[in-house]
C-alpha positions as CSV (number, residue, x, y, z in Angstrom):
1,X,0.0,0.0,0.0
2,X,1.1,3.6,-0.7
3,X,0.2,6.6,1.3
4,X,0.6,10.1,-0.1
5,X,0.5,12.9,2.5
6,X,1.4,16.6,2.5
7,X,0.4,20.2,2.4
8,X,-0.2,22.9,-0.2
9,X,-0.2,26.6,0.7
10,X,-2.0,28.9,-1.7
11,X,-3.1,32.5,-1.8
12,X,-5.8,32.6,0.9
13,X,-7.9,34.8,-1.4
14,X,-8.2,31.8,-3.8
15,X,-9.2,29.3,-1.1
16,X,-12.9,28.9,-2.1
17,X,-12.0,28.4,-5.8
18,X,-9.3,25.9,-4.8
19,X,-11.7,24.1,-2.5
20,X,-14.2,23.7,-5.4
21,X,-11.5,22.3,-7.7
22,X,-10.2,20.0,-5.0
23,X,-13.8,18.6,-4.4
24,X,-14.2,17.9,-8.1
25,X,-10.8,16.2,-8.1
26,X,-11.7,14.1,-5.0
27,X,-15.0,12.9,-6.5
28,X,-13.3,11.8,-9.8
29,X,-10.4,10.1,-8.0
30,X,-12.7,8.1,-5.7
31,X,-13.9,6.3,-8.9
32,X,-10.4,5.2,-9.8
33,X,-9.4,1.6,-9.5
34,X,-7.0,1.0,-6.6
35,X,-7.9,4.2,-4.7
36,X,-8.5,3.5,-1.1
37,X,-8.7,7.1,0.2
38,X,-8.3,10.5,-1.3
39,X,-8.9,13.6,0.8
40,X,-8.2,17.3,0.6
41,X,-9.0,19.3,3.7
42,X,-8.6,22.9,4.6
43,X,-6.6,23.8,7.8
44,X,-8.8,25.1,10.6
45,X,-6.2,27.6,11.8
46,X,-4.5,28.8,8.6
47,X,-6.4,30.1,5.6
48,X,-4.9,29.0,2.3
49,X,-3.4,25.8,3.8
50,X,-4.7,22.5,2.4
51,X,-3.8,19.0,3.7
52,X,-3.6,16.0,1.3
53,X,-4.1,12.4,2.3
54,X,-4.3,9.5,-0.1
55,X,-4.1,5.7,0.0
56,X,-3.4,3.5,-3.1
57,X,-3.3,-0.3,-3.4
58,X,-0.3,-0.2,-5.7
59,X,2.3,1.9,-7.5
60,X,0.6,1.0,-10.8
61,X,-2.7,2.4,-9.6
62,X,-0.9,5.6,-8.5
63,X,0.8,5.9,-11.9
64,X,-2.6,5.6,-13.6
65,X,-3.9,8.3,-11.4
66,X,-1.1,10.7,-12.4
67,X,-2.0,10.0,-16.1
68,X,-5.8,10.5,-15.6
69,X,-7.5,13.3,-17.5
70,X,-9.0,14.8,-14.3
71,X,-5.4,15.0,-12.8
72,X,-4.2,17.0,-15.8
73,X,-7.2,19.3,-15.5
74,X,-6.6,19.8,-11.8
75,X,-2.9,20.5,-12.2
76,X,-3.8,23.3,-14.8
77,X,-6.1,24.9,-12.2
78,X,-3.7,24.5,-9.4
79,X,-1.2,26.8,-11.0
80,X,-3.7,29.6,-10.8
81,X,-4.2,29.4,-7.1
82,X,-1.0,31.3,-6.2
83,X,0.9,28.3,-4.8
84,X,3.3,29.5,-2.0
85,X,4.6,26.2,-0.9
86,X,4.0,22.5,-1.7
87,X,5.3,19.6,0.4
88,X,3.9,16.2,-0.6
89,X,5.5,12.9,0.2
90,X,5.0,9.2,-0.8
91,X,5.2,6.5,1.9
92,X,5.5,2.8,1.1
93,X,3.7,0.9,3.8
94,X,4.9,-2.6,4.8
95,X,2.4,-3.3,7.6
96,X,-0.9,-1.8,8.8
97,X,-2.5,-2.3,12.2
98,X,-4.5,-0.5,14.9
99,X,-3.1,2.4,16.9
100,X,-2.4,1.2,20.4
């Protein structure tokens, strides 16, 4: 399993427009084969800060996601939101279990 997690800081004045684009992206991605979770969320304390959390069954599924038409459309929109910082990382998970 792969986990993608990170943050994107944008111009706070563009937050609602970015939120709408992220929601559209989430809905399309939820339909993809191999997607377990895909969430954008806005930070409660910092306007313009989005958190990203994704789970994928395989690297192949993630590669198909990156090639999807809705990903290309979202990336075009993303450039217009005044990105100030982006930090997104991929984690390869060997084991999963409950938090104790």
